[in-house]
Backbone of each chain as ProteinMPNN parsed JSONL, in Angstrom:
{"seq_chain_A": "XXXXXXXXXXXXXXXXXXXXXXXXXXXXXXXXXXXXXXXXXXXXXXXXXXXXXXXXXXXXXXXXXXXXXXXXXXXXXXXXXXXXXXXXXXXXXXXXXXXXXXXXXXXXXX", "coords_chain_A": {"N_chain_A": [[99.734, 100.282, 111.089], [100.876, 100.326, 107.973], [102.022, 101.958, 105.094], [100.752, 101.268, 101.876], [102.071, 99.611, 99.166], [103.588, 100.662, 96.164], [105.143, 100.898, 92.767], [108.054, 102.673, 92.339], [108.078, 104.241, 89.908], [106.894, 103.979, 86.779], [106.491, 103.566, 82.98], [105.715, 104.678, 79.72], [104.875, 104.628, 76.295], [102.919, 106.735, 74.157], [99.934, 105.708, 73.502], [100.253, 103.192, 74.223], [99.505, 100.704, 76.945], [99.778, 100.733, 80.445], [100.328, 99.322, 83.551], [99.66, 99.958, 87.006], [100.627, 98.736, 90.201], [99.543, 98.014, 93.311], [100.041, 97.052, 96.619], [98.964, 95.671, 99.349], [97.73, 94.454, 102.573], [96.002, 91.498, 104.293], [94.58, 92.927, 105.823], [93.779, 95.439, 105.054], [93.64, 95.857, 101.842], [93.219, 93.469, 100.886], [90.844, 92.89, 102.501], [88.604, 94.637, 101.82], [86.436, 96.056, 99.686], [87.284, 98.761, 99.048], [89.138, 100.247, 97.502], [90.724, 103.07, 96.202], [91.832, 105.241, 93.665], [94.055, 108.008, 92.87], [94.894, 110.755, 90.705], [97.793, 112.912, 90.427], [98.953, 116.232, 89.283], [101.927, 117.839, 88.978], [102.479, 120.206, 91.542], [99.463, 120.434, 91.9], [96.429, 119.596, 93.401], [95.391, 116.215, 94.535], [93.329, 114.243, 92.407], [90.606, 112.468, 92.1], [90.209, 109.365, 90.582], [89.386, 106.672, 90.306], [86.96, 104.53, 92.16], [85.835, 102.435, 94.676], [87.259, 100.189, 94.028], [86.653, 99.663, 91.086], [85.132, 101.505, 89.689], [84.145, 104.53, 88.138], [84.316, 108.12, 88.62], [82.028, 110.626, 87.12], [83.263, 112.091, 84.232], [85.55, 111.335, 84.121], [87.946, 109.693, 82.37], [87.181, 106.629, 80.388], [89.551, 105.116, 79.826], [91.044, 104.617, 81.926], [90.991, 102.177, 84.338], [90.229, 99.957, 87.089], [91.264, 97.291, 89.207], [91.173, 94.166, 91.417], [92.825, 91.727, 93.06], [93.097, 89.593, 95.673], [95.629, 90.694, 97.872], [96.501, 92.553, 96.348], [95.772, 95.842, 94.543], [95.103, 97.306, 91.242], [95.917, 99.588, 88.86], [94.815, 100.485, 85.542], [96.148, 102.122, 82.909], [95.07, 102.789, 79.518], [95.989, 103.301, 76.089], [97.642, 105.454, 76.361], [98.103, 108.687, 76.909], [100.008, 111.937, 76.687], [99.092, 113.721, 78.533], [98.231, 111.874, 80.752], [100.834, 111.82, 82.181], [101.815, 111.87, 85.413], [101.643, 111.702, 89.019], [100.51, 108.861, 90.709], [98.322, 107.631, 93.182], [97.137, 104.992, 95.104], [94.718, 104.089, 97.371], [93.204, 102.836, 100.483], [90.723, 101.439, 102.393], [91.444, 100.834, 105.844], [90.137, 99.654, 108.025], [88.457, 100.041, 111.276], [87.806, 102.584, 110.93], [89.795, 103.871, 109.443], [92.31, 105.022, 107.151], [94.637, 104.269, 104.524], [97.283, 105.283, 102.565], [98.987, 104.694, 99.212], [102.674, 104.756, 98.459], [102.851, 106.265, 96.295], [103.26, 106.474, 92.756], [105.361, 107.285, 90.128], [104.349, 108.45, 86.751], [105.703, 108.457, 83.721], [105.273, 109.421, 80.41], [106.599, 108.408, 77.462]], "CA_chain_A": [[99.251, 100.735, 109.542], [101.927, 100.808, 107.074], [101.556, 102.562, 103.522], [100.676, 100.192, 100.541], [103.256, 99.527, 98.287], [103.613, 100.854, 94.832], [106.402, 100.955, 92.112], [108.171, 104.255, 92.344], [108.06, 104.819, 88.745], [106.547, 103.224, 85.498], [106.712, 104.395, 81.917], [104.937, 104.035, 78.384], [104.741, 105.228, 75.022], [101.577, 107.286, 73.654], [98.94, 104.727, 72.813], [100.35, 101.995, 75.01], [98.866, 100.501, 78.398], [100.668, 100.691, 81.563], [99.497, 98.913, 85.119], [100.376, 100.237, 88.342], [100.178, 97.649, 91.093], [99.173, 98.679, 94.898], [99.861, 95.772, 97.214], [98.516, 95.985, 100.836], [97.659, 93.087, 103.305], [94.86, 91.306, 104.452], [93.947, 93.948, 106.791], [93.254, 96.322, 104.182], [93.226, 95.883, 100.4], [92.378, 91.896, 100.802], [89.494, 92.738, 103.134], [87.702, 95.49, 101.618], [86.463, 96.697, 98.032], [87.241, 100.103, 99.267], [90.154, 100.999, 96.823], [90.294, 104.177, 95.188], [93.04, 105.873, 93.003], [94.088, 109.469, 92.681], [95.941, 111.218, 90.006], [98.244, 114.346, 91.069], [99.865, 116.663, 88.44], [102.872, 118.656, 89.79], [101.751, 121.552, 92.004], [98.11, 120.347, 91.941], [95.794, 118.641, 94.278], [95.067, 114.92, 93.951], [92.248, 113.969, 91.705], [89.939, 111.164, 92.18], [89.987, 108.674, 89.293], [88.715, 105.296, 90.375], [86.575, 104.384, 93.371], [85.445, 101.074, 94.976], [88.134, 99.279, 93.091], [86.725, 99.502, 89.706], [84.165, 102.517, 89.471], [84.646, 105.958, 87.696], [83.519, 109.427, 88.637], [81.805, 111.085, 86.013], [84.252, 113.221, 83.863], [86.901, 110.516, 84.089], [87.932, 108.94, 81.098], [87.084, 104.999, 80.749], [90.826, 104.65, 79.607], [91.317, 104.352, 83.383], [90.204, 101.084, 84.768], [90.836, 99.213, 88.1], [91.064, 95.711, 89.406], [91.784, 93.651, 92.694], [92.865, 90.337, 93.287], [93.733, 89.255, 96.891], [95.884, 91.876, 98.518], [96.931, 93.344, 95.504], [95.025, 96.263, 93.639], [95.898, 97.337, 90.041], [95.168, 100.711, 87.974], [95.585, 100.281, 84.406], [95.582, 103.225, 81.723], [95.195, 102.271, 78.085], [95.82, 104.121, 75.157], [98.126, 106.381, 77.114], [98.307, 110.208, 76.303], [100.888, 112.865, 77.347], [98.272, 114.305, 79.702], [98.256, 111.237, 81.876], [101.915, 111.802, 82.782], [101.452, 112.218, 86.855], [101.728, 110.949, 90.165], [99.189, 108.246, 90.827], [98.31, 106.951, 94.468], [96.114, 104.099, 95.684], [94.34, 104.378, 98.77], [92.419, 101.493, 100.864], [90.141, 101.394, 103.918], [92.284, 99.717, 106.714], [89.456, 99.036, 109.262], [88.506, 100.893, 112.317], [87.385, 103.936, 110.289], [90.983, 104.394, 109.297], [92.623, 104.754, 105.725], [96.156, 104.082, 104.12], [97.521, 105.578, 101.056], [100.218, 104.15, 98.702], [103.547, 105.722, 98.37], [102.777, 106.758, 95.048], [103.873, 105.941, 91.509], [105.553, 108.406, 89.1], [104.114, 107.742, 85.5], [106.179, 109.032, 82.61], [104.949, 109.155, 79.103], [108.015, 108.67, 76.695]], "C_chain_A": [[100.38, 101.152, 108.943], [101.22, 101.117, 105.694], [101.614, 101.187, 102.689], [101.783, 100.411, 99.86], [103.013, 99.423, 96.826], [104.96, 100.955, 94.194], [106.744, 102.146, 92.121], [108.003, 104.986, 91.02], [107.547, 103.648, 87.444], [106.234, 104.273, 84.163], [106.237, 103.782, 80.883], [104.888, 104.904, 77.398], [103.253, 105.559, 74.718], [100.847, 106.111, 72.906], [99.011, 103.307, 73.466], [99.499, 101.905, 76.12], [99.866, 100.276, 79.232], [99.624, 100.189, 82.781], [100.409, 99.449, 86.185], [99.828, 99.317, 89.435], [100.339, 98.534, 92.583], [98.907, 97.492, 95.804], [99.899, 96.198, 98.768], [98.79, 94.379, 101.559], [96.277, 92.589, 103.505], [93.92, 91.834, 105.448], [93.603, 95.147, 106.144], [92.594, 96.083, 102.873], [92.486, 94.519, 100.44], [91.039, 92.117, 101.554], [88.316, 93.501, 102.722], [87.688, 95.821, 100.139], [86.364, 98.239, 98.199], [88.589, 100.88, 98.852], [89.81, 101.97, 96.027], [91.976, 104.78, 94.532], [93.072, 107.297, 92.489], [95.319, 109.775, 91.867], [96.483, 112.711, 90.619], [99.304, 114.804, 89.979], [100.807, 117.629, 89.307], [102.266, 120.116, 90.493], [100.184, 121.588, 92.146], [97.586, 119.448, 93.04], [95.392, 117.331, 93.613], [93.628, 115.179, 93.16], [91.758, 112.486, 91.657], [89.804, 110.491, 90.942], [89.056, 107.28, 89.229], [88.357, 105.366, 91.954], [85.78, 102.926, 93.739], [86.157, 100.111, 94.066], [87.873, 99.422, 91.483], [85.925, 100.787, 88.903], [84.627, 103.812, 88.988], [83.772, 106.813, 88.033], [83.06, 110.077, 87.384], [82.751, 112.185, 85.469], [85.575, 112.463, 83.567], [86.905, 109.648, 82.952], [87.923, 107.47, 81.192], [88.487, 104.46, 80.19], [91.502, 104.15, 80.998], [90.348, 103.166, 83.777], [90.849, 100.579, 85.953], [90.314, 97.843, 88.306], [91.641, 95.484, 90.838], [91.768, 92.255, 92.685], [93.88, 89.844, 94.526], [94.12, 90.26, 97.681], [96.309, 92.935, 97.808], [95.879, 94.155, 94.47], [95.727, 96.811, 92.328], [94.972, 98.638, 89.369], [95.89, 100.461, 86.482], [95.042, 101.334, 83.396], [95.798, 102.951, 80.292], [95.06, 103.632, 77.304], [96.703, 105.633, 75.899], [98.433, 107.917, 76.194], [99.211, 110.899, 77.142], [100.152, 113.214, 78.653], [98.088, 113.204, 80.908], [99.571, 111.2, 82.555], [101.488, 112.585, 84.113], [101.869, 111.515, 87.805], [100.46, 110.181, 90.478], [99.585, 107.408, 92.475], [97.252, 106.091, 94.382], [95.92, 104.436, 97.179], [93.206, 103.295, 99.22], [92.062, 102.053, 102.115], [90.895, 100.404, 104.505], [91.477, 99.283, 107.809], [89.371, 100.078, 110.366], [88.459, 102.26, 111.965], [88.82, 104.671, 109.995], [91.39, 104.287, 107.715], [94.089, 104.694, 105.471], [96.186, 104.445, 102.719], [98.987, 104.586, 100.54], [101.498, 105.168, 98.547], [103.569, 106.484, 97.079], [103.625, 106.237, 93.865], [104.0, 107.315, 90.462], [105.281, 107.807, 87.58], [104.815, 108.77, 84.52], [105.795, 108.48, 81.131], [106.009, 109.469, 78.087], [107.652, 109.21, 75.532]], "O_chain_A": [[100.914, 102.213, 109.266], [100.151, 100.656, 105.295], [102.398, 100.257, 102.874], [102.431, 101.446, 100.01], [102.442, 98.485, 96.27], [105.932, 101.091, 94.936], [105.831, 102.946, 91.916], [107.81, 106.201, 90.997], [108.007, 102.507, 87.416], [105.851, 105.439, 84.259], [106.21, 102.552, 80.842], [104.855, 106.092, 77.718], [102.396, 104.723, 75.0], [101.221, 105.684, 71.814], [98.144, 102.441, 73.346], [98.757, 102.853, 76.376], [100.848, 99.645, 78.843], [98.456, 100.55, 82.925], [101.638, 99.379, 86.206], [98.611, 99.167, 89.537], [101.101, 99.473, 92.812], [97.801, 96.952, 95.834], [100.746, 96.938, 99.267], [99.61, 93.504, 101.282], [95.366, 93.189, 102.935], [92.836, 91.38, 105.815], [93.041, 95.97, 106.866], [91.376, 96.078, 102.695], [91.311, 94.423, 100.086], [90.091, 91.444, 101.15], [87.186, 93.201, 103.108], [88.709, 95.864, 99.453], [85.517, 98.904, 97.604], [89.091, 101.805, 99.49], [88.85, 101.931, 95.257], [93.052, 104.614, 95.107], [92.186, 107.719, 91.746], [96.444, 109.328, 92.089], [95.728, 113.507, 91.177], [100.292, 114.123, 89.703], [100.337, 118.146, 90.321], [101.653, 120.956, 89.833], [99.633, 122.64, 92.471], [98.324, 118.598, 93.538], [95.104, 117.255, 92.419], [92.955, 116.197, 93.321], [92.417, 111.529, 91.249], [89.182, 111.141, 90.102], [88.258, 106.945, 88.353], [89.021, 105.943, 92.816], [85.101, 102.43, 92.84], [85.522, 99.287, 93.407], [88.811, 99.303, 90.695], [86.087, 101.005, 87.702], [85.654, 104.21, 89.537], [82.571, 106.584, 87.888], [83.897, 110.029, 86.482], [83.019, 113.142, 86.196], [86.495, 112.92, 82.888], [85.941, 108.952, 82.633], [88.64, 106.979, 82.064], [88.539, 103.234, 80.102], [92.427, 103.338, 81.017], [89.135, 103.195, 83.569], [92.073, 100.709, 85.969], [89.309, 97.333, 87.811], [92.381, 96.289, 91.403], [90.773, 91.623, 92.33], [95.101, 89.728, 94.428], [93.234, 90.866, 98.284], [96.507, 94.049, 98.294], [95.202, 93.502, 93.675], [96.957, 96.769, 92.328], [93.743, 98.71, 89.345], [97.091, 100.295, 86.268], [93.858, 101.455, 83.08], [96.984, 102.907, 79.964], [94.412, 104.641, 77.585], [96.191, 106.751, 75.835], [98.894, 108.042, 75.06], [99.272, 110.546, 78.32], [100.66, 112.969, 79.747], [97.802, 113.651, 82.019], [99.569, 110.536, 83.592], [100.937, 113.685, 84.06], [102.565, 110.552, 87.484], [99.393, 110.794, 90.515], [100.619, 106.841, 92.831], [96.368, 106.381, 93.576], [96.738, 104.918, 97.962], [92.374, 102.918, 98.394], [92.711, 102.85, 102.792], [91.086, 99.307, 103.981], [92.02, 98.526, 108.613], [90.214, 100.976, 110.37], [89.044, 103.091, 112.66], [88.99, 105.862, 110.258], [90.778, 103.458, 107.041], [94.787, 105.15, 106.377], [95.389, 104.073, 101.858], [99.769, 103.976, 101.27], [101.264, 106.377, 98.52], [104.419, 107.363, 96.931], [104.651, 105.594, 94.09], [103.115, 108.098, 90.117], [105.9, 106.811, 87.207], [104.436, 109.94, 84.578], [105.984, 107.319, 80.769], [106.314, 110.637, 77.846], [108.507, 109.529, 74.706]]}, "seq_chain_B": "XXXXXXXXXXXXXXXXXXXXXXXXXXXXXXXXXXXXXXXXXXXXXXXXXXXXXXXXXXXXXXXXXXXXXXXXXXXXXXXXXXXXXXXXXXXXXXXXXXXXXXXXXXXXXXXXXXXXXX", "coords_chain_B": {"N_chain_B": [[79.794, 122.593, 92.208], [81.249, 121.791, 95.166], [83.633, 123.981, 96.785], [86.763, 123.899, 98.394], [88.591, 125.579, 100.858], [91.81, 126.197, 102.25], [93.265, 127.588, 105.094], [95.812, 129.603, 106.975], [98.514, 130.043, 109.113], [101.817, 129.948, 107.582], [104.169, 129.171, 108.503], [105.23, 127.604, 111.213], [106.726, 127.106, 114.459], [108.999, 124.932, 115.994], [107.691, 122.347, 118.416], [105.434, 123.883, 118.863], [101.89, 124.823, 118.35], [100.118, 123.645, 115.236], [97.675, 125.111, 113.231], [94.956, 125.015, 111.142], [92.437, 125.986, 109.056], [89.574, 125.26, 107.1], [87.469, 126.449, 104.678], [84.217, 125.791, 103.407], [82.434, 126.071, 100.686], [79.652, 125.782, 99.585], [77.93, 125.272, 102.014], [77.532, 122.674, 102.667], [78.568, 121.464, 104.754], [77.396, 120.4, 106.945], [76.688, 117.908, 106.153], [78.163, 115.898, 105.613], [81.252, 113.766, 105.669], [84.274, 115.184, 106.553], [87.818, 115.475, 105.894], [91.07, 115.445, 106.758], [94.198, 115.424, 104.82], [97.604, 115.016, 104.492], [100.91, 115.881, 102.683], [104.272, 115.443, 102.554], [106.87, 117.378, 101.468], [107.859, 116.555, 98.468], [107.046, 113.876, 98.779], [104.523, 111.2, 99.314], [101.127, 110.78, 100.092], [99.262, 111.176, 103.235], [96.774, 110.094, 105.285], [95.248, 111.938, 107.545], [92.927, 112.164, 109.397], [89.123, 112.228, 109.882], [86.352, 114.044, 110.351], [82.782, 113.579, 111.139], [79.687, 115.26, 110.426], [77.938, 115.323, 112.614], [80.079, 115.302, 114.66], [81.581, 113.263, 115.268], [84.66, 112.017, 115.404], [87.556, 110.462, 113.636], [90.881, 109.262, 113.747], [94.227, 108.98, 112.446], [96.042, 106.751, 113.849], [98.849, 107.17, 114.419], [98.935, 109.826, 114.746], [97.061, 110.48, 116.56], [97.338, 111.12, 119.275], [98.179, 113.888, 119.261], [96.157, 115.469, 117.798], [93.62, 117.263, 116.632], [90.393, 117.461, 115.362], [87.845, 119.75, 114.161], [84.705, 121.099, 113.924], [82.844, 124.058, 112.797], [79.756, 124.74, 112.417], [78.212, 127.049, 111.808], [79.967, 128.756, 110.717], [80.68, 127.277, 108.528], [82.938, 125.809, 108.611], [85.911, 123.65, 108.672], [88.306, 122.501, 111.104], [91.717, 121.882, 111.8], [94.036, 121.043, 114.302], [97.093, 120.46, 115.513], [99.324, 119.291, 117.818], [102.521, 120.044, 119.44], [104.53, 120.061, 117.315], [107.119, 118.992, 114.834], [109.867, 119.027, 112.631], [109.104, 117.024, 110.929], [106.263, 117.146, 110.29], [106.202, 119.113, 108.516], [104.594, 119.884, 105.706], [102.38, 119.911, 102.745], [99.002, 120.644, 103.52], [96.041, 119.349, 102.887], [92.658, 119.946, 102.78], [89.704, 117.814, 102.645], [86.653, 116.602, 101.263], [85.105, 113.798, 101.936], [83.515, 110.805, 100.65], [80.982, 109.061, 101.49], [79.381, 106.968, 100.356], [80.724, 106.375, 98.258], [82.974, 105.625, 99.346], [85.403, 106.898, 99.36], [87.751, 109.82, 98.753], [86.611, 112.57, 97.542], [86.27, 115.41, 96.753], [88.912, 118.041, 96.718], [90.713, 120.319, 98.565], [92.94, 123.087, 97.489], [95.239, 123.036, 99.034], [97.518, 123.577, 101.57], [100.593, 125.002, 102.287], [102.536, 124.019, 105.187], [105.298, 124.811, 106.872], [107.543, 123.587, 109.325], [109.514, 125.402, 111.425], [112.213, 126.838, 113.154]], "CA_chain_B": [[80.724, 121.977, 92.843], [81.87, 122.435, 96.279], [85.281, 124.311, 96.762], [87.401, 123.955, 99.887], [89.656, 126.513, 100.981], [92.295, 126.061, 103.445], [94.05, 128.994, 105.497], [96.445, 129.238, 108.333], [99.953, 129.978, 108.97], [102.685, 129.047, 106.598], [105.394, 128.703, 109.276], [105.124, 127.37, 112.769], [107.793, 126.936, 115.428], [108.894, 123.335, 116.637], [106.856, 122.397, 119.786], [104.35, 124.527, 118.997], [100.511, 124.019, 117.508], [99.803, 123.62, 113.851], [96.294, 125.375, 113.096], [94.529, 125.183, 109.693], [90.967, 126.288, 108.772], [89.011, 124.875, 105.785], [86.102, 126.767, 104.388], [83.272, 125.067, 102.594], [81.786, 126.973, 99.763], [78.386, 125.525, 99.564], [77.039, 125.185, 102.951], [77.338, 121.312, 102.936], [79.104, 120.758, 105.839], [76.529, 119.707, 107.869], [76.0, 116.656, 105.598], [79.211, 114.992, 104.864], [82.482, 113.695, 106.475], [85.426, 116.139, 106.318], [88.938, 114.919, 106.47], [92.46, 116.243, 106.365], [95.311, 114.824, 104.323], [98.792, 115.962, 104.233], [101.927, 115.677, 101.878], [105.428, 116.155, 102.848], [107.473, 117.996, 100.153], [108.382, 115.451, 97.521], [106.539, 112.297, 99.245], [103.334, 110.433, 99.387], [99.868, 111.211, 100.724], [99.091, 110.472, 104.416], [95.496, 110.149, 105.783], [95.225, 112.317, 109.178], [91.717, 111.848, 109.939], [88.007, 112.919, 109.611], [85.069, 114.315, 111.062], [81.282, 113.771, 110.504], [78.924, 116.665, 110.769], [77.715, 115.028, 113.976], [81.1, 115.651, 115.53], [82.342, 112.262, 115.454], [85.852, 112.258, 114.689], [88.44, 109.281, 113.633], [92.207, 109.994, 113.691], [95.365, 108.199, 111.961], [96.71, 106.152, 115.083], [100.244, 107.605, 114.671], [98.788, 111.187, 115.122], [95.801, 110.799, 117.386], [97.702, 111.689, 120.82], [98.47, 115.45, 119.08], [95.467, 115.866, 116.79], [91.993, 117.62, 117.042], [89.603, 118.21, 114.187], [86.657, 120.117, 114.854], [83.678, 121.722, 112.857], [82.18, 125.003, 112.838], [78.836, 124.674, 111.09], [77.943, 128.382, 111.53], [80.925, 129.534, 109.635], [80.843, 126.371, 107.23], [84.542, 125.702, 108.397], [86.409, 122.429, 109.456], [89.486, 123.206, 111.556], [92.777, 121.127, 112.358], [95.066, 121.21, 115.31], [98.148, 119.415, 115.667], [100.351, 119.872, 118.764], [103.886, 119.476, 119.479], [104.974, 119.898, 115.928], [108.652, 118.876, 114.471], [110.05, 119.386, 111.374], [108.503, 115.853, 110.067], [105.129, 117.714, 110.212], [106.116, 119.864, 107.368], [103.771, 119.361, 104.402], [101.059, 120.495, 102.287], [97.839, 120.193, 104.107], [94.655, 119.114, 101.96], [90.975, 119.655, 103.191], [89.011, 116.954, 101.47], [85.366, 116.011, 101.473], [85.042, 112.292, 101.799], [82.14, 110.358, 100.119], [80.734, 107.643, 102.291], [78.914, 106.257, 99.457], [81.82, 106.12, 97.296], [84.452, 105.194, 100.034], [86.79, 107.897, 98.579], [88.047, 111.42, 98.899], [86.076, 113.04, 96.388], [86.62, 116.789, 96.869], [89.865, 118.299, 97.41], [91.142, 121.852, 98.58], [94.149, 123.293, 96.701], [96.342, 122.608, 99.778], [98.077, 124.748, 102.33], [101.941, 124.395, 102.956], [103.128, 124.686, 106.661], [106.682, 124.668, 107.387], [107.919, 123.672, 110.696], [111.121, 125.652, 111.597], [112.465, 127.906, 113.936]], "C_chain_B": [[81.285, 122.542, 94.087], [83.368, 122.914, 96.34], [85.695, 124.673, 98.265], [88.646, 124.954, 99.755], [90.235, 126.455, 102.13], [92.904, 127.294, 103.747], [94.572, 128.556, 106.855], [97.822, 129.7, 108.151], [100.831, 129.176, 108.239], [103.948, 128.532, 107.26], [105.042, 128.65, 110.927], [106.623, 126.636, 113.341], [107.77, 125.444, 115.637], [108.363, 123.621, 117.924], [105.695, 123.184, 119.695], [102.996, 123.928, 118.082], [100.458, 124.565, 115.949], [98.226, 124.055, 113.889], [95.844, 125.7, 111.83], [92.949, 125.272, 109.794], [90.621, 126.119, 107.519], [87.851, 125.491, 105.887], [85.568, 126.454, 103.384], [82.504, 126.168, 101.803], [80.38, 127.07, 99.73], [77.379, 125.08, 100.738], [76.811, 123.51, 103.169], [78.022, 120.736, 103.957], [78.574, 120.019, 106.733], [75.781, 118.281, 107.407], [76.982, 115.435, 105.29], [80.434, 114.676, 105.973], [83.616, 114.491, 105.804], [86.844, 115.683, 106.798], [90.183, 115.728, 105.96], [93.402, 115.209, 105.966], [96.389, 115.342, 104.039], [100.049, 115.016, 103.259], [103.18, 116.157, 102.006], [105.996, 116.621, 101.526], [108.157, 116.749, 99.418], [107.776, 113.987, 97.811], [105.111, 112.1, 98.938], [102.395, 111.065, 100.263], [99.669, 110.364, 102.238], [97.791, 111.175, 104.999], [95.643, 110.758, 107.362], [94.081, 112.011, 109.951], [90.634, 112.466, 109.599], [87.267, 113.097, 110.659], [83.565, 114.295, 110.49], [80.693, 114.89, 111.003], [78.123, 116.546, 112.145], [78.598, 115.254, 115.045], [81.752, 114.54, 115.841], [83.693, 112.221, 114.773], [86.63, 110.453, 114.799], [89.604, 109.709, 113.271], [93.183, 108.645, 113.157], [95.886, 107.96, 113.62], [98.015, 106.895, 115.586], [100.109, 109.066, 114.858], [97.863, 111.615, 116.14], [96.261, 111.375, 118.712], [97.969, 113.376, 120.513], [97.551, 116.044, 118.29], [93.961, 116.248, 117.429], [91.409, 118.132, 115.745], [88.197, 118.398, 114.517], [85.754, 120.723, 113.412], [82.885, 123.033, 113.629], [80.952, 125.348, 112.053], [78.237, 126.063, 110.939], [78.604, 128.946, 110.57], [81.229, 128.427, 108.658], [82.55, 126.156, 107.321], [84.853, 124.357, 109.393], [87.902, 123.004, 109.992], [90.392, 121.682, 111.666], [93.813, 121.657, 113.442], [95.931, 120.185, 115.61], [99.128, 120.038, 116.597], [101.679, 119.597, 118.708], [104.656, 119.15, 118.156], [106.473, 119.874, 115.701], [108.701, 119.101, 112.965], [109.44, 118.384, 110.288], [106.843, 116.149, 109.867], [105.035, 118.742, 109.076], [105.459, 119.284, 106.099], [102.874, 120.006, 104.073], [99.675, 119.726, 103.004], [96.693, 120.234, 103.433], [93.374, 119.049, 102.968], [90.177, 118.746, 102.206], [87.645, 116.524, 102.068], [85.223, 114.447, 101.077], [83.552, 112.093, 101.48], [81.799, 109.091, 100.741], [80.084, 106.678, 101.298], [79.649, 105.744, 98.541], [83.133, 105.5, 98.124], [85.424, 105.858, 99.561], [86.646, 109.249, 99.001], [87.814, 111.867, 97.729], [86.574, 114.58, 96.016], [87.784, 117.238, 97.465], [90.236, 119.956, 97.453], [92.5, 122.021, 97.682], [95.3, 122.943, 97.589], [96.994, 123.987, 100.296], [99.528, 124.156, 102.873], [102.302, 125.039, 104.251], [104.367, 124.092, 106.871], [106.92, 124.57, 108.682], [109.417, 123.983, 110.834], [111.345, 126.726, 112.361], [113.029, 129.312, 113.424]], "O_chain_B": [[81.762, 123.677, 94.088], [84.247, 122.162, 95.919], [85.16, 125.45, 99.055], [89.436, 125.068, 98.818], [89.543, 126.603, 103.138], [93.111, 128.096, 102.836], [94.165, 127.676, 107.615], [98.275, 129.737, 107.007], [100.738, 127.95, 108.187], [104.672, 127.67, 106.761], [104.662, 129.584, 111.633], [107.36, 125.851, 112.745], [106.747, 124.774, 115.498], [108.444, 124.701, 118.51], [104.907, 123.076, 120.634], [103.001, 122.934, 117.356], [100.723, 125.714, 115.596], [97.494, 123.347, 114.581], [96.327, 126.715, 111.329], [92.331, 124.605, 110.624], [91.258, 126.754, 106.678], [87.127, 125.32, 106.868], [86.143, 126.684, 102.319], [81.996, 127.11, 102.41], [79.817, 128.161, 99.818], [76.257, 124.625, 100.517], [75.864, 123.16, 103.873], [78.07, 119.51, 104.046], [79.149, 119.083, 107.288], [74.813, 117.708, 107.907], [76.676, 114.326, 104.851], [80.507, 115.316, 107.022], [83.82, 114.414, 104.592], [87.041, 115.523, 108.002], [90.234, 116.472, 104.981], [93.484, 114.176, 106.631], [96.312, 116.274, 103.238], [100.075, 113.788, 103.166], [103.362, 117.308, 101.609], [105.497, 116.168, 100.496], [109.003, 116.071, 100.0], [108.053, 113.041, 97.074], [104.556, 112.955, 98.247], [102.787, 111.84, 101.135], [99.884, 109.158, 102.358], [97.659, 112.386, 105.176], [96.113, 110.061, 108.262], [94.21, 111.615, 111.109], [90.88, 113.451, 108.902], [87.394, 112.502, 111.729], [83.241, 114.941, 109.494], [81.166, 115.475, 111.977], [77.709, 117.554, 112.719], [78.187, 115.4, 116.197], [82.592, 114.663, 116.731], [83.75, 112.405, 113.557], [86.397, 109.569, 115.623], [89.587, 110.599, 112.421], [92.89, 107.483, 113.441], [96.065, 108.877, 114.422], [98.26, 107.181, 116.758], [101.153, 109.653, 115.143], [97.783, 112.766, 116.568], [95.483, 112.16, 119.255], [97.964, 114.128, 121.487], [97.859, 117.176, 117.917], [93.361, 115.726, 118.368], [91.881, 119.096, 115.141], [87.462, 117.542, 115.011], [86.117, 120.742, 112.236], [82.435, 123.0, 114.774], [81.026, 126.148, 111.12], [77.71, 126.266, 109.845], [78.065, 129.568, 109.654], [82.146, 128.693, 107.88], [83.304, 126.296, 106.358], [84.308, 124.071, 110.459], [88.537, 123.84, 109.35], [89.847, 120.579, 111.622], [94.341, 122.757, 113.28], [95.518, 119.077, 115.951], [99.705, 121.092, 116.329], [102.025, 118.818, 117.821], [105.299, 118.114, 117.989], [107.139, 120.694, 116.333], [107.728, 119.315, 112.242], [109.271, 118.682, 109.105], [106.202, 115.295, 109.256], [103.944, 119.185, 108.716], [105.868, 118.247, 105.578], [102.363, 120.77, 104.892], [99.43, 118.52, 102.994], [96.226, 121.371, 103.359], [93.209, 118.161, 103.805], [90.081, 119.048, 101.017], [87.549, 116.139, 103.233], [85.248, 114.059, 99.909], [82.618, 112.817, 101.825], [82.423, 108.079, 100.425], [80.316, 105.486, 101.5], [79.316, 104.7, 97.98], [84.11, 104.993, 97.573], [86.454, 105.225, 99.329], [85.637, 109.744, 99.504], [88.621, 111.677, 96.819], [87.234, 114.797, 94.999], [87.923, 116.98, 98.661], [90.051, 120.702, 96.491], [93.038, 121.013, 97.223], [96.335, 122.562, 97.043], [97.022, 125.083, 99.736], [99.669, 123.191, 103.623], [102.375, 126.253, 104.442], [104.459, 122.877, 107.045], [106.507, 125.517, 109.352], [110.341, 123.231, 110.525], [110.564, 127.665, 112.205], [113.226, 130.226, 114.224]]}, "name": "protein", "num_of_chains": 2, "seq": "XXXXXXXXXXXXXXXXXXXXXXXXXXXXXXXXXXXXXXXXXXXXXXXXXXXXXXXXXXXXXXXXXXXXXXXXXXXXXXXXXXXXXXXXXXXXXXXXXXXXXXXXXXXXXXXXXXXXXXXXXXXXXXXXXXXXXXXXXXXXXXXXXXXXXXXXXXXXXXXXXXXXXXXXXXXXXXXXXXXXXXXXXXXXXXXXXXXXXXXXXXXXXXXXXXXXXXXXXXXXXXXXXXXX"}
């Protein structure tokens, strides 16, 4: 059970859009539509932003969107705002009632 | 909204047992899955395992031999025990309520830092 692969960092200017990739395998991301994304500000607990690949919990901005193709999931943030600067983690079901996270991506808003 | 509060020693000696307790505020412990997730300082998240209110457990294979997660429904508490700890077990440990309808970790505690050091 290996961690999902995410870029270490991404950046964008306010108002722009960015995409964070999350690459897994046919045993996790590729097999299940059970990918979720979490936002974590420094010193805080993670917050659920996207679940089941594309769905938002209530209270999460629709500027955040998710997608999946094959073994790769993606999180897109449109209309970047300063408050979006944080670490982002993907997570996927990996079968046999186990879960695997990505290594995390640091988003910098320039 | 449910609140989760982790508690336990902040310092554990190598080879000893790490023990944490999570107190659930709204009495929902008898209805959901309860998970532990950890984060070493400056690193990413790692799923540790979870327990259903029925008592069935599922663990990260890499930790299974050292791990016990249990429930105390009378106290609305979820517990974590990790044996034979090393410095690699130093992390912030989060108690999390898992949503089986969303397949996601929905509600998180604030986390508890546990340092393994002599």
